Structures are given as C-alpha cells and as structure tokens.
N, CA, C and O atoms as a Tripos MOL2 file, in Angstrom:
@<TRIPOS>MOLECULE
protein
  248   247    62     0     0
PROTEIN
NO_CHARGES

@<TRIPOS>ATOM
      1 N          -0.9190   16.6310    4.8680 N.3       1 MET1
      2 CA         -1.8250   15.5330    5.1400 C.3       1 MET1
      3 C          -2.6710   15.2360    3.9040 C.2       1 MET1
      4 O          -3.0570   14.0890    3.6750 O.2       1 MET1
      5 N          -2.9540   16.2500    3.1210 N.am      2 ARG2
      6 CA         -3.7810   16.1000    1.9260 C.3       2 ARG2
      7 C          -3.1020   15.1830    0.9040 C.2       2 ARG2
      8 O          -3.7560   14.3690    0.2510 O.2       2 ARG2
      9 N          -1.7710   15.3300    0.7760 N.am      3 LYS3
     10 CA         -1.0280   14.5000   -0.1710 C.3       3 LYS3
     11 C          -1.0800   13.0230    0.2300 C.2       3 LYS3
     12 O          -1.1980   12.1440   -0.6240 O.2       3 LYS3
     13 N          -0.9910   12.7640    1.5190 N.am      4 PHE4
     14 CA         -1.0330   11.3920    2.0010 C.3       4 PHE4
     15 C          -2.3970   10.7560    1.7400 C.2       4 PHE4
     16 O          -2.4700    9.6060    1.3070 O.2       4 PHE4
     17 N          -3.4540   11.4770    1.9940 N.am      5 ILE5
     18 CA         -4.8140   10.9680    1.7400 C.3       5 ILE5
     19 C          -5.0060   10.7300    0.2450 C.2       5 ILE5
     20 O          -5.5860    9.7210   -0.1560 O.2       5 ILE5
     21 N          -4.5260   11.6470   -0.5680 N.am      6 ASN6
     22 CA         -4.6090   11.4770   -2.0200 C.3       6 ASN6
     23 C          -3.8250   10.2460   -2.4690 C.2       6 ASN6
     24 O          -4.2770    9.5040   -3.3420 O.2       6 ASN6
     25 N          -2.6640   10.0320   -1.8820 N.am      7 TYR7
     26 CA         -1.8560    8.8550   -2.1890 C.3       7 TYR7
     27 C          -2.6140    7.5670   -1.8590 C.2       7 TYR7
     28 O          -2.6170    6.6240   -2.6510 O.2       7 TYR7
     29 N          -3.2510    7.5320   -0.6960 N.am      8 LEU8
     30 CA         -4.0140    6.3510   -0.3040 C.3       8 LEU8
     31 C          -5.1770    6.0910   -1.2580 C.2       8 LEU8
     32 O          -5.4340    4.9460   -1.6300 O.2       8 LEU8
     33 N          -5.8720    7.1400   -1.6510 N.am      9 LYS9
     34 CA         -6.9940    6.9890   -2.5920 C.3       9 LYS9
     35 C          -6.5110    6.4650   -3.9470 C.2       9 LYS9
     36 O          -7.1170    5.5600   -4.5200 O.2       9 LYS9
     37 N          -5.4340    7.0300   -4.4460 N.am     10 GLU10
     38 CA         -4.8960    6.5920   -5.7360 C.3      10 GLU10
     39 C          -4.3660    5.1650   -5.6680 C.2      10 GLU10
     40 O          -4.5220    4.3940   -6.6160 O.2      10 GLU10
     41 N          -3.7460    4.8180   -4.5600 N.am     11 SER11
     42 CA         -3.2520    3.4480   -4.3900 C.3      11 SER11
     43 C          -4.4070    2.4610   -4.3820 C.2      11 SER11
     44 O          -4.3260    1.4070   -5.0120 O.2      11 SER11
     45 N          -5.4770    2.7910   -3.6790 N.am     12 TYR12
     46 CA         -6.6480    1.9110   -3.6260 C.3      12 TYR12
     47 C          -7.2520    1.7430   -5.0200 C.2      12 TYR12
     48 O          -7.5950    0.6320   -5.4250 O.2      12 TYR12
     49 N          -7.3770    2.8500   -5.7470 N.am     13 THR13
     50 CA         -7.9350    2.7860   -7.0980 C.3      13 THR13
     51 C          -7.0650    1.9230   -8.0020 C.2      13 THR13
     52 O          -7.5810    1.1160   -8.7760 O.2      13 THR13
     53 N          -5.7660    2.0850   -7.9100 N.am     14 GLU14
     54 CA         -4.8690    1.3080   -8.7520 C.3      14 GLU14
     55 C          -4.9600   -0.1830   -8.4190 C.2      14 GLU14
     56 O          -4.9880   -1.0210   -9.3210 O.2      14 GLU14
     57 N          -5.0060   -0.5090   -7.1380 N.am     15 LEU15
     58 CA         -5.0590   -1.9090   -6.7360 C.3      15 LEU15
     59 C          -6.3870   -2.5760   -7.0840 C.2      15 LEU15
     60 O          -6.4200   -3.7800   -7.3370 O.2      15 LEU15
     61 N          -7.4730   -1.8190   -7.1000 N.am     16 THR16
     62 CA         -8.7810   -2.4270   -7.3690 C.3      16 THR16
     63 C          -9.1970   -2.3600   -8.8290 C.2      16 THR16
     64 O          -9.9660   -3.2070   -9.2840 O.2      16 THR16
     65 N          -8.7130   -1.3820   -9.5710 N.am     17 LYS17
     66 CA         -9.1900   -1.1900  -10.9440 C.3      17 LYS17
     67 C          -8.1420   -1.4770  -12.0260 C.2      17 LYS17
     68 O          -8.5020   -1.8790  -13.1320 O.2      17 LYS17
     69 N          -6.8570   -1.2770  -11.7290 N.am     18 LYS18
     70 CA         -5.8370   -1.3230  -12.7770 C.3      18 LYS18
     71 C          -4.9350   -2.5590  -12.7130 C.2      18 LYS18
     72 O          -4.3340   -2.9300  -13.7210 O.2      18 LYS18
     73 N          -4.8340   -3.1920  -11.5620 N.am     19 VAL19
     74 CA         -3.9370   -4.3320  -11.4120 C.3      19 VAL19
     75 C          -4.6260   -5.5860  -11.9320 C.2      19 VAL19
     76 O          -5.7950   -5.8280  -11.6320 O.2      19 VAL19
     77 N          -3.8970   -6.3870  -12.7150 N.am     20 ALA20
     78 CA         -4.4210   -7.6580  -13.2080 C.3      20 ALA20
     79 C          -3.9990   -8.7470  -12.2220 C.2      20 ALA20
     80 O          -2.8550   -9.2000  -12.2460 O.2      20 ALA20
     81 N          -4.9140   -9.1600  -11.3660 N.am     21 TRP21
     82 CA         -4.6240  -10.1690  -10.3700 C.3      21 TRP21
     83 C          -4.7010  -11.5480  -11.0050 C.2      21 TRP21
     84 O          -5.5390  -11.7720  -11.8780 O.2      21 TRP21
     85 N          -3.8400  -12.4840  -10.5860 N.am     22 PRO22
     86 CA         -3.8890  -13.8390  -11.1550 C.3      22 PRO22
     87 C          -5.1250  -14.5910  -10.6730 C.2      22 PRO22
     88 O          -5.6970  -14.2760   -9.6300 O.2      22 PRO22
     89 N          -5.5190  -15.5800  -11.4450 N.am     23 SER23
     90 CA         -6.6600  -16.3960  -11.0340 C.3      23 SER23
     91 C          -6.2530  -17.2790   -9.8570 C.2      23 SER23
     92 O          -5.0670  -17.4440   -9.5680 O.2      23 SER23
     93 N          -7.2560  -17.8430   -9.1820 N.am     24 TRP24
     94 CA         -6.9890  -18.6860   -8.0200 C.3      24 TRP24
     95 C          -6.1690  -19.9160   -8.4320 C.2      24 TRP24
     96 O          -5.2580  -20.3210   -7.7100 O.2      24 TRP24
     97 N          -6.4860  -20.5040   -9.5780 N.am     25 GLU25
     98 CA         -5.7520  -21.6760  -10.0480 C.3      25 GLU25
     99 C          -4.2950  -21.3410  -10.3480 C.2      25 GLU25
    100 O          -3.3970  -22.1020   -9.9890 O.2      25 GLU25
    101 N          -4.0600  -20.2190  -10.9960 N.am     26 LYS26
    102 CA         -2.6990  -19.7730  -11.3070 C.3      26 LYS26
    103 C          -1.9160  -19.5090  -10.0160 C.2      26 LYS26
    104 O          -0.7370  -19.8480   -9.9100 O.2      26 LYS26
    105 N          -2.5890  -18.9040   -9.0470 N.am     27 LEU27
    106 CA         -1.9550  -18.6100   -7.7650 C.3      27 LEU27
    107 C          -1.5760  -19.8930   -7.0420 C.2      27 LEU27
    108 O          -0.4960  -19.9800   -6.4590 O.2      27 LEU27
    109 N          -2.4540  -20.8910   -7.0730 N.am     28 GLN28
    110 CA         -2.1700  -22.1700   -6.4320 C.3      28 GLN28
    111 C          -1.0070  -22.8850   -7.1110 C.2      28 GLN28
    112 O          -0.1320  -23.4290   -6.4380 O.2      28 GLN28
    113 N          -0.9960  -22.8840   -8.4300 N.am     29 SER29
    114 CA          0.0980  -23.5700   -9.1300 C.3      29 SER29
    115 C           1.4300  -22.8650   -8.8900 C.2      29 SER29
    116 O           2.4640  -23.5210   -8.7650 O.2      29 SER29
    117 N           1.4130  -21.5550   -8.8270 N.am     30 SER30
    118 CA          2.6500  -20.8120   -8.5410 C.3      30 SER30
    119 C           3.1400  -21.0910   -7.1270 C.2      30 SER30
    120 O           4.3390  -21.2640   -6.9060 O.2      30 SER30
    121 N           2.2240  -21.1370   -6.1780 N.am     31 ALA31
    122 CA          2.6020  -21.4280   -4.7940 C.3      31 ALA31
    123 C           3.1650  -22.8420   -4.6780 C.2      31 ALA31
    124 O           4.1430  -23.0700   -3.9650 O.2      31 ALA31
    125 N           2.5450  -23.7850   -5.3800 N.am     32 LEU32
    126 CA          3.0350  -25.1630   -5.3610 C.3      32 LEU32
    127 C           4.4360  -25.2410   -5.9610 C.2      32 LEU32
    128 O           5.3020  -25.9380   -5.4330 O.2      32 LEU32
    129 N           4.6560  -24.5330   -7.0510 N.am     33 LEU33
    130 CA          5.9740  -24.5120   -7.6720 C.3      33 LEU33
    131 C           7.0250  -23.9500   -6.7180 C.2      33 LEU33
    132 O           8.1250  -24.4930   -6.6170 O.2      33 LEU33
    133 N           6.6970  -22.8840   -6.0300 N.am     34 VAL34
    134 CA          7.6340  -22.2820   -5.0690 C.3      34 VAL34
    135 C           7.9540  -23.2670   -3.9530 C.2      34 VAL34
    136 O           9.1090  -23.3890   -3.5460 O.2      34 VAL34
    137 N           6.9390  -23.9690   -3.4560 N.am     35 MET35
    138 CA          7.1760  -24.9490   -2.3850 C.3      35 MET35
    139 C           8.0490  -26.1070   -2.8540 C.2      35 MET35
    140 O           8.9450  -26.5340   -2.1260 O.2      35 MET35
    141 N           7.8060  -26.6180   -4.0440 N.am     36 VAL36
    142 CA          8.5970  -27.7390   -4.5730 C.3      36 VAL36
    143 C          10.0470  -27.3130   -4.7830 C.2      36 VAL36
    144 O          10.9670  -28.0350   -4.3980 O.2      36 VAL36
    145 N          10.2530  -26.1600   -5.3830 N.am     37 VAL37
    146 CA         11.6210  -25.6750   -5.6200 C.3      37 VAL37
    147 C          12.3380  -25.4210   -4.2930 C.2      37 VAL37
    148 O          13.5340  -25.6860   -4.1770 O.2      37 VAL37
    149 N          11.6250  -24.9170   -3.3040 N.am     38 THR38
    150 CA         12.2220  -24.6760   -1.9940 C.3      38 THR38
    151 C          12.6770  -25.9780   -1.3490 C.2      38 THR38
    152 O          13.7740  -26.0510   -0.7950 O.2      38 THR38
    153 N          11.8360  -27.0040   -1.4200 N.am     39 VAL39
    154 CA         12.2020  -28.3010   -0.8440 C.3      39 VAL39
    155 C          13.3920  -28.9000   -1.5990 C.2      39 VAL39
    156 O          14.3180  -29.4220   -0.9800 O.2      39 VAL39
    157 N          13.3700  -28.8280   -2.9250 N.am     40 LEU40
    158 CA         14.4870  -29.3560   -3.7050 C.3      40 LEU40
    159 C          15.7940  -28.6320   -3.3790 C.2      40 LEU40
    160 O          16.8390  -29.2650   -3.2310 O.2      40 LEU40
    161 N          15.7290  -27.3250   -3.2710 N.am     41 LEU41
    162 CA         16.9160  -26.5520   -2.9240 C.3      41 LEU41
    163 C          17.4160  -26.9120   -1.5310 C.2      41 LEU41
    164 O          18.6250  -26.9890   -1.3130 O.2      41 LEU41
    165 N          16.5130  -27.1310   -0.5900 N.am     42 ALA42
    166 CA         16.9120  -27.5260    0.7630 C.3      42 ALA42
    167 C          17.6040  -28.8800    0.7410 C.2      42 ALA42
    168 O          18.5970  -29.0760    1.4430 O.2      42 ALA42
    169 N          17.1000  -29.8150   -0.0490 N.am     43 VAL43
    170 CA         17.7150  -31.1410   -0.1500 C.3      43 VAL43
    171 C          19.1070  -31.0360   -0.7660 C.2      43 VAL43
    172 O          20.0490  -31.6630   -0.2810 O.2      43 VAL43
    173 N          19.2400  -30.2560   -1.8230 N.am     44 VAL44
    174 CA         20.5490  -30.0820   -2.4690 C.3      44 VAL44
    175 C          21.5480  -29.4430   -1.5010 C.2      44 VAL44
    176 O          22.6930  -29.8870   -1.4120 O.2      44 VAL44
    177 N          21.1260  -28.4190   -0.7880 N.am     45 LEU45
    178 CA         22.0310  -27.7640    0.1690 C.3      45 LEU45
    179 C          22.4000  -28.7090    1.3040 C.2      45 LEU45
    180 O          23.5400  -28.7060    1.7700 O.2      45 LEU45
    181 N          21.4380  -29.5220    1.7530 N.am     46 PHE46
    182 CA         21.7450  -30.5070    2.7860 C.3      46 PHE46
    183 C          22.7910  -31.4980    2.2850 C.2      46 PHE46
    184 O          23.7280  -31.8320    3.0110 O.2      46 PHE46
    185 N          22.6370  -31.9660    1.0550 N.am     47 ALA47
    186 CA         23.5870  -32.9230    0.4830 C.3      47 ALA47
    187 C          24.9780  -32.3130    0.3770 C.2      47 ALA47
    188 O          25.9690  -32.9550    0.7250 O.2      47 ALA47
    189 N          25.0530  -31.0880   -0.0980 N.am     48 ILE48
    190 CA         26.3550  -30.4110   -0.2020 C.3      48 ILE48
    191 C          26.9840  -30.2580    1.1770 C.2      48 ILE48
    192 O          28.1780  -30.5070    1.3460 O.2      48 ILE48
    193 N          26.1910  -29.8530    2.1600 N.am     49 ASP49
    194 CA         26.6970  -29.6820    3.5160 C.3      49 ASP49
    195 C          27.1670  -31.0130    4.0990 C.2      49 ASP49
    196 O          28.2070  -31.0750    4.7550 O.2      49 ASP49
    197 N          26.4060  -32.0650    3.8600 N.am     50 PHE50
    198 CA         26.7730  -33.3830    4.3740 C.3      50 PHE50
    199 C          28.0830  -33.8710    3.7640 C.2      50 PHE50
    200 O          28.9640  -34.3500    4.4790 O.2      50 PHE50
    201 N          28.2100  -33.7510    2.4560 N.am     51 VAL51
    202 CA         29.4360  -34.1760    1.7730 C.3      51 VAL51
    203 C          30.6260  -33.3530    2.2580 C.2      51 VAL51
    204 O          31.6990  -33.9050    2.5000 O.2      51 VAL51
    205 N          30.4520  -32.0630    2.4010 N.am     52 PHE52
    206 CA         31.5440  -31.2080    2.8760 C.3      52 PHE52
    207 C          31.9340  -31.5770    4.3060 C.2      52 PHE52
    208 O          33.1190  -31.6010    4.6400 O.2      52 PHE52
    209 N          30.9460  -31.8630    5.1480 N.am     53 GLU53
    210 CA         31.2350  -32.2640    6.5250 C.3      53 GLU53
    211 C          32.0280  -33.5710    6.5570 C.2      53 GLU53
    212 O          32.9940  -33.6980    7.3090 O.2      53 GLU53
    213 N          31.6200  -34.5290    5.7480 N.am     54 GLN54
    214 CA         32.3320  -35.8150    5.7010 C.3      54 GLN54
    215 C          33.7560  -35.6240    5.1790 C.2      54 GLN54
    216 O          34.6940  -36.2430    5.6830 O.2      54 GLN54
    217 N          33.9120  -34.7780    4.1820 N.am     55 LEU55
    218 CA         35.2320  -34.4970    3.6240 C.3      55 LEU55
    219 C          36.1430  -33.8480    4.6670 C.2      55 LEU55
    220 O          37.3050  -34.2280    4.8120 O.2      55 LEU55
    221 N          35.6090  -32.8750    5.3840 N.am     56 MET56
    222 CA         36.4070  -32.2120    6.4240 C.3      56 MET56
    223 C          36.7510  -33.1680    7.5550 C.2      56 MET56
    224 O          37.8560  -33.1150    8.0930 O.2      56 MET56
    225 N          35.8280  -34.0320    7.9190 N.am     57 THR57
    226 CA         36.1090  -35.0340    8.9640 C.3      57 THR57
    227 C          37.2180  -35.9740    8.5020 C.2      57 THR57
    228 O          38.1170  -36.3070    9.2740 O.2      57 THR57
    229 N          37.1530  -36.3970    7.2500 N.am     58 LEU58
    230 CA         38.1860  -37.2630    6.7080 C.3      58 LEU58
    231 C          39.5390  -36.5740    6.6950 C.2      58 LEU58
    232 O          40.5470  -37.1840    7.0510 O.2      58 LEU58
    233 N          39.5730  -35.3270    6.2960 N.am     59 ILE59
    234 CA         40.8430  -34.5810    6.2370 C.3      59 ILE59
    235 C          41.4200  -34.3810    7.6280 C.2      59 ILE59
    236 O          42.6250  -34.5420    7.8220 O.2      59 ILE59
    237 N          40.5800  -34.0300    8.6050 N.am     60 TYR60
    238 CA         41.0820  -33.7500    9.9420 C.3      60 TYR60
    239 C          41.4840  -35.0060   10.7050 C.2      60 TYR60
    240 O          42.2490  -34.9140   11.6650 O.2      60 TYR60
    241 N          40.9930  -36.1730   10.3100 N.am     61 THR61
    242 CA         41.3690  -37.3990   11.0290 C.3      61 THR61
    243 C          42.6410  -38.0200   10.4630 C.2      61 THR61
    244 O          43.1200  -39.0180   11.0000 O.2      61 THR61
    245 N          43.1840  -37.4730    9.4220 N.am     62 LEU62
    246 CA         44.4340  -38.0150    8.8530 C.3      62 LEU62
    247 C          45.6170  -37.7020    9.7320 C.2      62 LEU62
    248 O          46.7430  -38.0800    9.4080 O.2      62 LEU62
@<TRIPOS>BOND
     1     1     2 1
     2     2     3 1
     3     3     4 2
     4     3     5 am
     5     5     6 1
     6     6     7 1
     7     7     8 2
     8     7     9 am
     9     9    10 1
    10    10    11 1
    11    11    12 2
    12    11    13 am
    13    13    14 1
    14    14    15 1
    15    15    16 2
    16    15    17 am
    17    17    18 1
    18    18    19 1
    19    19    20 2
    20    19    21 am
    21    21    22 1
    22    22    23 1
    23    23    24 2
    24    23    25 am
    25    25    26 1
    26    26    27 1
    27    27    28 2
    28    27    29 am
    29    29    30 1
    30    30    31 1
    31    31    32 2
    32    31    33 am
    33    33    34 1
    34    34    35 1
    35    35    36 2
    36    35    37 am
    37    37    38 1
    38    38    39 1
    39    39    40 2
    40    39    41 am
    41    41    42 1
    42    42    43 1
    43    43    44 2
    44    43    45 am
    45    45    46 1
    46    46    47 1
    47    47    48 2
    48    47    49 am
    49    49    50 1
    50    50    51 1
    51    51    52 2
    52    51    53 am
    53    53    54 1
    54    54    55 1
    55    55    56 2
    56    55    57 am
    57    57    58 1
    58    58    59 1
    59    59    60 2
    60    59    61 am
    61    61    62 1
    62    62    63 1
    63    63    64 2
    64    63    65 am
    65    65    66 1
    66    66    67 1
    67    67    68 2
    68    67    69 am
    69    69    70 1
    70    70    71 1
    71    71    72 2
    72    71    73 am
    73    73    74 1
    74    74    75 1
    75    75    76 2
    76    75    77 am
    77    77    78 1
    78    78    79 1
    79    79    80 2
    80    79    81 am
    81    81    82 1
    82    82    83 1
    83    83    84 2
    84    83    85 am
    85    85    86 1
    86    86    87 1
    87    87    88 2
    88    87    89 am
    89    89    90 1
    90    90    91 1
    91    91    92 2
    92    91    93 am
    93    93    94 1
    94    94    95 1
    95    95    96 2
    96    95    97 am
    97    97    98 1
    98    98    99 1
    99    99   100 2
   100    99   101 am
   101   101   102 1
   102   102   103 1
   103   103   104 2
   104   103   105 am
   105   105   106 1
   106   106   107 1
   107   107   108 2
   108   107   109 am
   109   109   110 1
   110   110   111 1
   111   111   112 2
   112   111   113 am
   113   113   114 1
   114   114   115 1
   115   115   116 2
   116   115   117 am
   117   117   118 1
   118   118   119 1
   119   119   120 2
   120   119   121 am
   121   121   122 1
   122   122   123 1
   123   123   124 2
   124   123   125 am
   125   125   126 1
   126   126   127 1
   127   127   128 2
   128   127   129 am
   129   129   130 1
   130   130   131 1
   131   131   132 2
   132   131   133 am
   133   133   134 1
   134   134   135 1
   135   135   136 2
   136   135   137 am
   137   137   138 1
   138   138   139 1
   139   139   140 2
   140   139   141 am
   141   141   142 1
   142   142   143 1
   143   143   144 2
   144   143   145 am
   145   145   146 1
   146   146   147 1
   147   147   148 2
   148   147   149 am
   149   149   150 1
   150   150   151 1
   151   151   152 2
   152   151   153 am
   153   153   154 1
   154   154   155 1
   155   155   156 2
   156   155   157 am
   157   157   158 1
   158   158   159 1
   159   159   160 2
   160   159   161 am
   161   161   162 1
   162   162   163 1
   163   163   164 2
   164   163   165 am
   165   165   166 1
   166   166   167 1
   167   167   168 2
   168   167   169 am
   169   169   170 1
   170   170   171 1
   171   171   172 2
   172   171   173 am
   173   173   174 1
   174   174   175 1
   175   175   176 2
   176   175   177 am
   177   177   178 1
   178   178   179 1
   179   179   180 2
   180   179   181 am
   181   181   182 1
   182   182   183 1
   183   183   184 2
   184   183   185 am
   185   185   186 1
   186   186   187 1
   187   187   188 2
   188   187   189 am
   189   189   190 1
   190   190   191 1
   191   191   192 2
   192   191   193 am
   193   193   194 1
   194   194   195 1
   195   195   196 2
   196   195   197 am
   197   197   198 1
   198   198   199 1
   199   199   200 2
   200   199   201 am
   201   201   202 1
   202   202   203 1
   203   203   204 2
   204   203   205 am
   205   205   206 1
   206   206   207 1
   207   207   208 2
   208   207   209 am
   209   209   210 1
   210   210   211 1
   211   211   212 2
   212   211   213 am
   213   213   214 1
   214   214   215 1
   215   215   216 2
   216   215   217 am
   217   217   218 1
   218   218   219 1
   219   219   220 2
   220   219   221 am
   221   221   222 1
   222   222   223 1
   223   223   224 2
   224   223   225 am
   225   225   226 1
   226   226   227 1
   227   227   228 2
   228   227   229 am
   229   229   230 1
   230   230   231 1
   231   231   232 2
   232   231   233 am
   233   233   234 1
   234   234   235 1
   235   235   236 2
   236   235   237 am
   237   237   238 1
   238   238   239 1
   239   239   240 2
   240   239   241 am
   241   241   242 1
   242   242   243 1
   243   243   244 2
   244   243   245 am
   245   245   246 1
   246   246   247 1
   247   247   248 2
@<TRIPOS>SUBSTRUCTURE
     1 MET1         2 RESIDUE 1 A MET
     2 ARG2         6 RESIDUE 1 A ARG
     3 LYS3        10 RESIDUE 1 A LYS
     4 PHE4        14 RESIDUE 1 A PHE
     5 ILE5        18 RESIDUE 1 A ILE
     6 ASN6        22 RESIDUE 1 A ASN
     7 TYR7        26 RESIDUE 1 A TYR
     8 LEU8        30 RESIDUE 1 A LEU
     9 LYS9        34 RESIDUE 1 A LYS
    10 GLU10       38 RESIDUE 1 A GLU
    11 SER11       42 RESIDUE 1 A SER
    12 TYR12       46 RESIDUE 1 A TYR
    13 THR13       50 RESIDUE 1 A THR
    14 GLU14       54 RESIDUE 1 A GLU
    15 LEU15       58 RESIDUE 1 A LEU
    16 THR16       62 RESIDUE 1 A THR
    17 LYS17       66 RESIDUE 1 A LYS
    18 LYS18       70 RESIDUE 1 A LYS
    19 VAL19       74 RESIDUE 1 A VAL
    20 ALA20       78 RESIDUE 1 A ALA
    21 TRP21       82 RESIDUE 1 A TRP
    22 PRO22       86 RESIDUE 1 A PRO
    23 SER23       90 RESIDUE 1 A SER
    24 TRP24       94 RESIDUE 1 A TRP
    25 GLU25       98 RESIDUE 1 A GLU
    26 LYS26      102 RESIDUE 1 A LYS
    27 LEU27      106 RESIDUE 1 A LEU
    28 GLN28      110 RESIDUE 1 A GLN
    29 SER29      114 RESIDUE 1 A SER
    30 SER30      118 RESIDUE 1 A SER
    31 ALA31      122 RESIDUE 1 A ALA
    32 LEU32      126 RESIDUE 1 A LEU
    33 LEU33      130 RESIDUE 1 A LEU
    34 VAL34      134 RESIDUE 1 A VAL
    35 MET35      138 RESIDUE 1 A MET
    36 VAL36      142 RESIDUE 1 A VAL
    37 VAL37      146 RESIDUE 1 A VAL
    38 THR38      150 RESIDUE 1 A THR
    39 VAL39      154 RESIDUE 1 A VAL
    40 LEU40      158 RESIDUE 1 A LEU
    41 LEU41      162 RESIDUE 1 A LEU
    42 ALA42      166 RESIDUE 1 A ALA
    43 VAL43      170 RESIDUE 1 A VAL
    44 VAL44      174 RESIDUE 1 A VAL
    45 LEU45      178 RESIDUE 1 A LEU
    46 PHE46      182 RESIDUE 1 A PHE
    47 ALA47      186 RESIDUE 1 A ALA
    48 ILE48      190 RESIDUE 1 A ILE
    49 ASP49      194 RESIDUE 1 A ASP
    50 PHE50      198 RESIDUE 1 A PHE
    51 VAL51      202 RESIDUE 1 A VAL
    52 PHE52      206 RESIDUE 1 A PHE
    53 GLU53      210 RESIDUE 1 A GLU
    54 GLN54      214 RESIDUE 1 A GLN
    55 LEU55      218 RESIDUE 1 A LEU
    56 MET56      222 RESIDUE 1 A MET
    57 THR57      226 RESIDUE 1 A THR
    58 LEU58      230 RESIDUE 1 A LEU
    59 ILE59      234 RESIDUE 1 A ILE
    60 TYR60      238 RESIDUE 1 A TYR
    61 THR61      242 RESIDUE 1 A THR
    62 LEU62      246 RESIDUE 1 A LEU
C-alpha cells in the first residue's frame, strides 16, 4: 500500500510542478483545429462512400 501512496504523491508532484501545460489560447486553437479536421475528414469519407454506393448501384443494375 505504501508504494501506491508514494506513486500517487509523485504523480501529483509531476503533474503540478514538472509538466508544461499549454496556454488557454493554444488549447483553444488546437481544439478548433481538431474539430475542423474531423469535419473535413467526415465530409471526405461521406463523398467516397456516396460515390462508391452510386458505382455499385450502377454496376448491379446492368
């Protein structure tokens, strides 16, 4: 049990004293970038899926 408590204390110290946390502005811009890339990727995947569906429909109706 002593090792676990020591681990928790060291983890807390590392997270509060040694980790360089990003600024609020940097965090917001990174989050915005992730959201934009996610939406763009969803649109691209939708387009690929739509084209493939149309192609398969065309092939199967021949």
